[in-house]
Backbone as JSON, one array per atom type, in Angstrom:
{
  "sequence": "XXXXXXXXXXXXXXXXXXXXXXXXXXXXXXXXXXXXXXXXXXXXXXXXXXXXXXXXXXXXXXXXXXXXXXXXXXXXXXXXXXXXXXXXXXXXXXXXXXXXXXXXXXXXXXXXXXXXXXXXXXXXXXXXXXXXXXXXXXXXXXXXXXXXXXXXXXXXXXXXXXXXXXXXXXXXXXXXXXXXXXXXXXXXXXXXXXX",
  "N": [[114.63, 84.06, 110.35], [115.52, 82.29, 107.35], [118.56, 80.59, 107.34], [119.75, 79.56, 105.54], [119.66, 81.96, 103.41], [121.57, 83.91, 104.9], [124.26, 83.5, 103.79], [123.74, 84.72, 101.41], [122.59, 87.81, 101.81], [122.83, 91.43, 102.32], [123.74, 93.43, 105.66], [123.17, 96.98, 105.62], [123.54, 99.34, 107.54], [121.79, 101.82, 109.69], [120.72, 104.76, 111.24], [118.09, 104.68, 112.09], [116.82, 102.21, 112.2], [118.75, 100.44, 112.87], [120.47, 97.69, 111.1], [119.62, 97.52, 107.86], [119.01, 94.96, 106.08], [119.17, 93.48, 103.22], [119.1, 92.21, 99.63], [121.8, 90.51, 97.84], [123.7, 88.86, 96.61], [123.9, 87.16, 94.09], [121.88, 83.8, 94.12], [120.84, 82.46, 91.95], [121.73, 81.96, 88.29], [122.1, 85.25, 86.38], [119.75, 86.88, 88.29], [118.89, 89.27, 89.49], [119.63, 91.0, 92.28], [118.75, 93.36, 94.83], [120.78, 94.99, 95.77], [122.05, 95.74, 93.68], [119.96, 96.99, 92.57], [120.35, 99.39, 94.14], [122.57, 100.51, 93.88], [122.87, 101.58, 91.42], [123.17, 104.5, 88.98], [120.47, 106.3, 89.44], [119.55, 105.84, 91.88], [121.76, 105.87, 93.51], [122.15, 108.7, 92.52], [120.34, 109.95, 94.62], [121.46, 110.12, 96.8], [122.93, 112.43, 96.94], [121.02, 114.35, 97.6], [119.28, 116.36, 99.69], [116.9, 115.0, 102.02], [115.37, 117.06, 103.47], [115.78, 119.61, 101.95], [116.34, 122.21, 102.57], [116.51, 122.78, 105.02], [118.91, 121.66, 106.26], [120.04, 123.73, 106.14], [119.53, 125.52, 108.39], [118.68, 123.9, 110.96], [121.16, 121.51, 111.62], [120.74, 118.91, 112.45], [119.41, 118.21, 110.33], [120.45, 116.24, 108.39], [120.04, 114.31, 106.49], [119.89, 112.43, 103.49], [117.86, 111.86, 100.93], [117.99, 109.42, 99.64], [119.43, 107.46, 101.93], [116.61, 107.92, 103.82], [114.99, 106.7, 101.56], [116.02, 103.95, 101.6], [114.98, 103.8, 104.57], [112.35, 103.6, 103.73], [112.32, 101.46, 102.56], [112.5, 99.05, 103.98], [110.96, 99.72, 106.74], [108.21, 99.2, 105.18], [108.84, 97.13, 103.55], [108.55, 95.08, 106.29], [105.58, 96.27, 107.4], [104.56, 95.1, 104.94], [104.64, 92.29, 105.36], [103.1, 92.11, 107.99], [100.9, 92.07, 106.9], [100.28, 90.89, 105.4], [98.87, 88.13, 106.28], [96.11, 89.26, 106.72], [96.11, 90.39, 104.4], [95.84, 88.12, 103.01], [93.58, 86.98, 103.53], [91.27, 88.28, 103.19], [91.16, 88.96, 99.71], [90.62, 85.89, 99.7], [88.12, 85.64, 100.29], [87.27, 87.27, 98.5], [87.77, 85.9, 96.17], [90.06, 85.9, 94.88], [93.41, 84.86, 93.65], [96.32, 84.98, 95.62], [99.19, 85.83, 95.82], [102.58, 85.35, 96.34], [103.75, 85.38, 99.72], [106.83, 86.41, 100.67], [106.46, 87.65, 97.76], [105.01, 89.38, 98.03], [106.09, 91.39, 100.23], [107.9, 91.95, 98.43], [107.66, 94.01, 96.57], [106.71, 95.59, 97.87], [108.53, 96.48, 99.7], [110.42, 97.13, 97.54], [108.62, 99.56, 96.28], [108.77, 101.11, 98.56], [111.43, 101.67, 97.98], [111.7, 103.41, 95.58], [109.65, 105.12, 95.84], [110.74, 108.26, 96.5], [113.11, 108.09, 93.86], [112.03, 110.25, 91.66], [112.78, 112.74, 92.82], [113.97, 116.19, 92.54], [116.55, 118.49, 92.84], [115.74, 120.49, 95.73], [113.61, 119.28, 96.38], [110.7, 119.3, 96.92], [109.43, 121.44, 96.41], [110.57, 122.49, 93.94], [108.85, 120.61, 92.65], [105.97, 122.49, 92.89], [106.78, 124.76, 92.1], [108.76, 124.09, 89.63], [108.21, 121.85, 88.34], [104.97, 121.31, 88.02], [104.07, 123.69, 86.72], [105.79, 124.53, 84.19], [105.38, 121.58, 83.29], [103.33, 120.45, 83.85], [103.35, 118.26, 85.64], [104.99, 115.92, 88.5], [107.15, 114.74, 90.79], [105.81, 112.18, 91.53], [105.07, 111.2, 89.32], [107.06, 111.47, 88.06], [109.06, 109.19, 88.98], [107.4, 107.51, 88.48], [107.69, 107.06, 85.91], [110.66, 106.93, 85.59], [110.98, 104.61, 87.17], [109.65, 102.46, 85.68], [110.85, 102.97, 82.93], [113.55, 102.68, 83.27], [114.18, 100.35, 84.98], [112.25, 98.24, 84.72], [113.39, 95.81, 83.27], [115.26, 94.54, 84.62], [113.73, 94.37, 87.81], [112.26, 92.99, 86.9], [113.63, 90.58, 86.75], [114.23, 89.66, 89.73], [113.77, 86.99, 92.07], [113.56, 86.94, 94.95], [112.86, 87.65, 98.13], [114.51, 89.14, 100.75], [114.27, 87.23, 102.83], [113.33, 84.9, 101.62], [112.03, 82.71, 98.55], [110.06, 83.61, 96.05], [107.08, 82.11, 95.12], [106.38, 79.53, 92.39], [107.09, 80.95, 89.32], [106.39, 83.11, 89.63], [106.52, 86.85, 89.35], [108.02, 90.17, 90.03], [105.6, 92.68, 89.31], [106.45, 95.48, 87.37], [104.21, 97.49, 86.95], [102.55, 97.42, 89.64], [104.37, 98.75, 91.69], [104.48, 100.97, 90.26], [102.78, 101.71, 90.46], [101.45, 101.97, 93.33], [103.56, 103.91, 93.6], [102.39, 106.48, 92.85], [99.31, 107.41, 93.87], [96.0, 106.14, 91.87], [94.84, 109.14, 89.58], [91.44, 110.63, 90.12], [88.99, 109.24, 88.18], [90.71, 108.37, 86.45], [91.69, 105.26, 84.94], [90.93, 102.21, 86.34], [93.32, 99.39, 87.81], [93.89, 96.75, 85.63], [91.97, 93.7, 86.14], [93.12, 90.44, 86.3]],
  "CA": [[115.54, 84.3, 109.32], [116.21, 81.82, 106.94], [119.61, 80.27, 107.59], [120.18, 79.49, 103.86], [120.08, 83.32, 102.62], [121.99, 84.74, 105.1], [125.59, 84.02, 102.67], [123.83, 85.81, 100.43], [122.3, 88.99, 101.9], [123.88, 92.18, 103.68], [122.98, 94.54, 106.08], [123.12, 98.28, 105.81], [123.95, 100.12, 109.04], [121.3, 102.63, 109.42], [120.67, 105.32, 112.49], [117.33, 104.06, 113.57], [116.54, 100.92, 111.95], [119.77, 99.84, 113.29], [120.54, 97.02, 109.78], [118.43, 97.37, 107.14], [119.02, 93.52, 105.29], [118.93, 93.6, 101.48], [119.51, 90.49, 98.52], [123.32, 91.23, 97.69], [124.35, 87.9, 95.71], [122.88, 86.23, 92.78], [121.5, 82.68, 94.37], [120.73, 81.94, 90.49], [121.81, 82.7, 87.3], [120.69, 85.69, 85.76], [119.05, 87.21, 88.9], [119.3, 91.02, 90.16], [119.82, 91.99, 93.4], [118.36, 94.69, 95.64], [122.06, 95.69, 96.01], [121.96, 96.01, 91.87], [119.49, 98.25, 91.86], [120.67, 100.27, 94.91], [124.34, 100.3, 93.23], [122.32, 102.37, 89.95], [123.05, 105.77, 88.94], [119.19, 107.08, 89.45], [119.21, 105.66, 93.43], [123.04, 106.76, 94.38], [122.0, 110.44, 92.6], [119.24, 110.6, 96.07], [122.31, 110.49, 97.96], [123.51, 114.12, 96.42], [119.37, 115.14, 97.37], [118.74, 117.02, 100.75], [115.19, 114.95, 102.05], [114.76, 118.22, 104.21], [115.62, 120.31, 101.23], [117.48, 123.09, 102.41], [115.95, 123.24, 106.03], [119.88, 121.32, 107.17], [121.21, 124.61, 106.67], [119.69, 126.06, 110.0], [118.53, 122.53, 111.51], [121.86, 120.8, 111.42], [120.25, 117.22, 112.53], [119.09, 117.85, 109.48], [121.69, 116.62, 106.79], [119.88, 113.04, 105.94], [119.69, 112.42, 102.58], [116.47, 110.89, 100.23], [118.88, 108.17, 99.31], [118.5, 107.03, 103.47], [115.17, 108.01, 103.45], [114.23, 105.73, 100.79], [116.05, 102.56, 102.35], [114.72, 103.22, 105.26], [110.95, 103.46, 103.86], [112.35, 100.42, 101.86], [112.67, 98.37, 105.33], [109.74, 99.55, 106.8], [107.26, 99.0, 104.2], [108.16, 95.33, 103.76], [107.88, 94.65, 107.68], [104.03, 96.71, 107.09], [103.03, 94.16, 104.15], [105.13, 91.06, 106.27], [102.64, 92.14, 108.89], [99.71, 92.55, 106.91], [100.12, 89.7, 104.33], [97.75, 87.38, 106.96], [94.81, 89.91, 106.71], [95.43, 90.55, 102.61], [95.28, 86.38, 102.12], [92.17, 86.22, 103.96], [90.96, 89.41, 101.95], [91.79, 87.92, 98.44], [90.09, 84.2, 99.74], [87.37, 86.12, 100.13], [86.61, 87.58, 97.17], [87.75, 84.86, 94.97], [91.53, 86.69, 94.66], [94.71, 84.58, 93.78], [97.04, 84.78, 97.08], [100.5, 86.14, 96.0], [102.88, 85.04, 97.72], [104.41, 86.87, 101.11], [107.24, 87.07, 99.45], [106.62, 88.82, 96.72], [104.1, 90.8, 98.72], [107.01, 91.74, 100.92], [109.4, 92.73, 97.63], [107.09, 94.82, 95.86], [106.36, 96.54, 99.25], [110.09, 97.44, 99.39], [110.76, 97.65, 96.05], [107.6, 101.0, 95.94], [109.66, 102.19, 99.08], [112.99, 101.89, 97.86], [111.05, 104.01, 94.83], [109.26, 105.86, 95.72], [111.83, 109.5, 95.95], [113.64, 108.58, 92.32], [111.91, 111.09, 90.5], [112.76, 114.4, 93.12], [115.25, 116.55, 92.25], [117.42, 119.03, 94.73], [115.22, 121.55, 96.81], [112.28, 118.58, 96.74], [108.79, 119.26, 96.12], [109.53, 122.77, 96.27], [110.24, 122.27, 92.82], [107.66, 120.31, 92.13], [106.06, 123.51, 92.98], [107.84, 125.95, 90.94], [109.23, 124.4, 88.22], [107.5, 120.68, 87.58], [104.24, 121.22, 87.75], [103.78, 125.38, 86.04], [106.17, 124.43, 83.31], [105.42, 120.66, 82.98], [102.32, 119.9, 84.34], [103.73, 116.78, 86.69], [105.53, 115.74, 89.51], [107.89, 113.97, 91.28], [104.95, 111.12, 91.81], [104.61, 110.85, 87.94], [108.71, 110.88, 86.98], [109.83, 108.04, 89.47], [107.32, 105.87, 87.75], [108.26, 107.23, 84.44], [111.93, 106.13, 85.58], [110.87, 103.56, 86.97], [109.02, 101.53, 84.28], [111.85, 103.03, 81.57], [114.87, 102.23, 83.8], [114.05, 99.72, 85.42], [111.45, 97.25, 84.48], [114.15, 94.42, 82.97], [116.17, 94.34, 86.23], [112.79, 94.33, 88.66], [111.52, 91.56, 86.51], [114.74, 89.13, 86.95], [114.37, 89.81, 91.1], [113.09, 86.67, 92.58], [113.14, 86.27, 96.03], [113.17, 89.22, 99.62], [115.41, 88.79, 101.85], [113.51, 86.0, 103.44], [112.59, 83.44, 100.8], [111.72, 82.9, 96.74], [108.67, 83.46, 95.72], [106.5, 80.88, 94.34], [107.35, 79.51, 91.13], [106.51, 81.28, 87.82], [106.18, 84.41, 90.2], [107.53, 88.28, 89.48], [107.06, 91.42, 90.36], [105.28, 93.68, 88.3], [106.58, 96.99, 88.0], [103.15, 98.42, 86.79], [101.97, 97.65, 90.92], [104.91, 99.72, 91.72], [103.74, 101.98, 89.85], [100.52, 102.3, 91.46], [101.65, 102.33, 94.99], [104.61, 105.17, 94.0], [101.36, 107.12, 93.11], [97.89, 106.81, 93.96], [95.59, 107.01, 90.51], [93.81, 110.72, 89.91], [89.78, 110.54, 90.1], [88.32, 108.87, 86.64], [92.05, 107.3, 85.64], [91.39, 104.2, 84.79], [91.33, 101.24, 87.45], [94.38, 98.79, 87.07], [93.38, 95.57, 85.01], [92.4, 92.31, 87.01], [93.97, 89.21, 85.68]],
  "C": [[116.05, 83.18, 108.05], [117.33, 81.18, 106.84], [120.64, 80.46, 106.25], [120.13, 80.45, 103.01], [121.38, 83.86, 103.24], [123.93, 85.29, 104.08], [125.25, 85.17, 101.55], [123.03, 87.42, 100.5], [123.2, 89.65, 102.81], [123.1, 93.06, 104.14], [123.51, 95.89, 105.62], [122.88, 98.96, 107.16], [122.95, 101.4, 108.83], [120.64, 103.22, 110.77], [119.17, 105.2, 113.27], [116.99, 103.3, 113.25], [117.93, 100.02, 112.54], [120.6, 99.02, 111.88], [119.21, 96.65, 109.17], [119.2, 95.91, 105.95], [118.4, 93.59, 103.69], [119.65, 92.12, 100.73], [120.74, 91.56, 97.98], [124.0, 90.31, 96.67], [123.25, 87.24, 95.3], [122.79, 84.94, 94.09], [121.84, 81.74, 92.65], [121.48, 82.37, 89.2], [121.26, 83.73, 87.14], [119.74, 86.62, 86.85], [119.05, 88.57, 89.04], [118.64, 90.7, 91.27], [118.49, 92.67, 93.82], [119.88, 95.73, 95.47], [122.31, 96.31, 94.89], [121.39, 96.94, 91.66], [119.92, 99.68, 92.86], [121.83, 100.81, 94.53], [124.19, 101.48, 92.12], [122.45, 103.31, 90.05], [121.39, 106.29, 89.41], [119.14, 106.63, 90.86], [120.27, 105.89, 93.56], [122.57, 107.93, 94.29], [121.47, 110.92, 93.67], [120.07, 111.16, 97.52], [122.74, 111.96, 98.02], [122.35, 115.07, 96.92], [119.23, 115.29, 98.8], [117.12, 115.6, 101.38], [114.92, 116.52, 102.79], [114.61, 119.29, 103.26], [116.16, 121.27, 101.88], [117.42, 123.56, 104.28], [117.46, 122.57, 107.03], [120.3, 123.32, 106.85], [120.82, 125.19, 107.98], [119.08, 125.17, 111.4], [119.86, 122.15, 111.22], [121.51, 119.6, 111.66], [120.11, 117.03, 111.26], [119.51, 117.18, 107.77], [121.32, 115.15, 106.28], [119.49, 113.46, 104.55], [118.18, 111.61, 101.53], [116.8, 109.83, 100.44], [118.58, 107.06, 101.0], [117.46, 106.94, 103.68], [114.89, 106.85, 102.96], [114.86, 104.1, 101.25], [115.31, 102.68, 103.39], [112.98, 103.04, 104.8], [110.8, 101.92, 103.31], [111.91, 98.87, 102.83], [111.63, 98.46, 106.02], [108.71, 99.15, 106.47], [107.3, 97.17, 103.86], [108.44, 94.83, 105.27], [106.52, 95.47, 107.02], [103.66, 95.39, 106.3], [104.06, 92.44, 104.63], [104.08, 90.92, 107.05], [101.38, 91.89, 108.46], [99.11, 91.56, 105.97], [99.31, 88.58, 105.2], [96.41, 87.5, 106.56], [94.92, 89.95, 104.78], [95.18, 88.8, 102.47], [93.86, 86.07, 102.34], [91.32, 86.94, 103.37], [90.75, 88.44, 100.56], [91.39, 87.02, 98.78], [88.39, 84.58, 99.66], [86.24, 86.53, 99.28], [87.16, 87.25, 95.81], [89.67, 84.98, 94.28], [92.25, 85.68, 94.39], [95.22, 85.41, 94.57], [98.19, 84.96, 96.14], [101.15, 85.55, 96.78], [103.46, 85.66, 98.75], [105.6, 86.88, 100.5], [107.46, 88.12, 98.54], [105.58, 90.16, 97.07], [104.8, 91.42, 98.63], [107.76, 92.5, 99.42], [108.76, 94.08, 97.2], [106.55, 95.93, 96.67], [108.02, 97.02, 99.46], [110.03, 98.03, 98.13], [109.81, 99.47, 95.21], [108.58, 101.45, 96.73], [111.29, 102.49, 98.53], [112.78, 103.16, 96.45], [110.76, 104.93, 94.87], [109.49, 107.4, 95.8], [112.24, 109.01, 94.43], [113.47, 109.69, 91.67], [112.35, 112.45, 91.65], [114.76, 114.53, 92.66], [115.82, 118.01, 93.35], [116.06, 119.81, 94.48], [113.23, 120.67, 96.63], [110.63, 118.97, 95.89], [109.18, 120.91, 96.23], [110.06, 123.18, 94.31], [109.91, 121.65, 91.64], [106.55, 121.87, 91.73], [105.76, 124.59, 91.87], [108.05, 125.97, 89.88], [108.24, 123.3, 87.14], [106.13, 121.06, 86.95], [103.29, 122.66, 86.83], [104.41, 124.58, 85.03], [105.8, 122.71, 82.61], [103.81, 119.84, 83.33], [102.91, 118.85, 84.87], [104.92, 117.12, 87.54], [106.4, 114.84, 89.82], [107.67, 111.95, 91.01], [105.35, 110.84, 90.56], [106.1, 110.83, 87.43], [109.56, 109.55, 87.58], [109.05, 107.24, 88.66], [107.76, 105.97, 86.44], [109.81, 106.81, 84.62], [111.75, 105.15, 86.11], [110.79, 102.41, 85.8], [110.07, 101.86, 82.84], [113.44, 102.35, 81.6], [115.35, 101.01, 84.03], [113.76, 98.42, 85.4], [111.79, 95.91, 84.38], [115.03, 93.77, 84.15], [115.21, 93.39, 86.94], [112.28, 92.89, 88.15], [112.34, 90.09, 86.75], [115.06, 89.01, 88.78], [113.25, 88.73, 91.63], [112.93, 86.06, 93.87], [113.47, 87.91, 96.71], [114.89, 88.24, 100.04], [115.52, 87.58, 102.59], [113.07, 84.86, 102.95], [112.72, 83.97, 99.01], [110.76, 83.26, 97.14], [108.44, 82.18, 94.95], [107.04, 80.71, 93.07], [106.28, 80.15, 89.86], [105.92, 82.83, 88.42], [106.93, 85.35, 90.03], [107.76, 89.17, 89.6], [106.62, 92.12, 89.58], [105.16, 94.66, 88.28], [104.81, 98.04, 88.05], [102.75, 98.42, 88.69], [102.91, 98.4, 91.33], [104.77, 100.56, 91.77], [102.55, 102.86, 90.32], [100.92, 102.62, 92.37], [102.69, 103.67, 94.52], [103.31, 106.47, 93.61], [99.83, 107.1, 92.9], [97.23, 107.25, 92.51], [94.69, 108.54, 90.44], [92.45, 109.92, 89.95], [89.66, 110.51, 88.69], [89.95, 108.64, 86.26], [91.6, 106.27, 85.73], [91.85, 102.97, 85.94], [92.4, 99.9, 86.17], [93.67, 96.81, 86.07], [92.97, 94.26, 85.4], [92.64, 91.07, 86.07], [93.23, 88.45, 85.8]]
}
């Protein structure tokens, strides 16, 4: 890890990953950090929603929340993206596509992991099947996309780094890319526009 960033990052203790490193102190004026997002009301509400729905009533070890799960997914998604970066770069180069910086790819994956369950309500998928789908023709993934785009777009556009480094000049996280990672497009849905 780059020593320079250590004073600007924090670690969250985690029972599976030991510690999850996050950006926590701005390095530049106007910067938004992962801690700012994590401490927001929409993500903090996940601390009160059980990951295993009502299973914890009969399985005492199933006490973890959607919040804890989302932090873990953020961590592992970032590690996965970092491991895949060289291969992704090779594929992009082969097709003549621009290659985003490693830190941008990592942060995009981390944010997709962090936000992937933000649309869940109490009782998780049961609420999808019993309420969201029959009454509103929606699900937690579509709700997650809506919350992400409407409540977090401006904040996410002010993120300039991952825990291990800055993005390259003028790069910023594209909320539409995160939204696409939250919910796979349905067959027949329009493909994202090429830039």
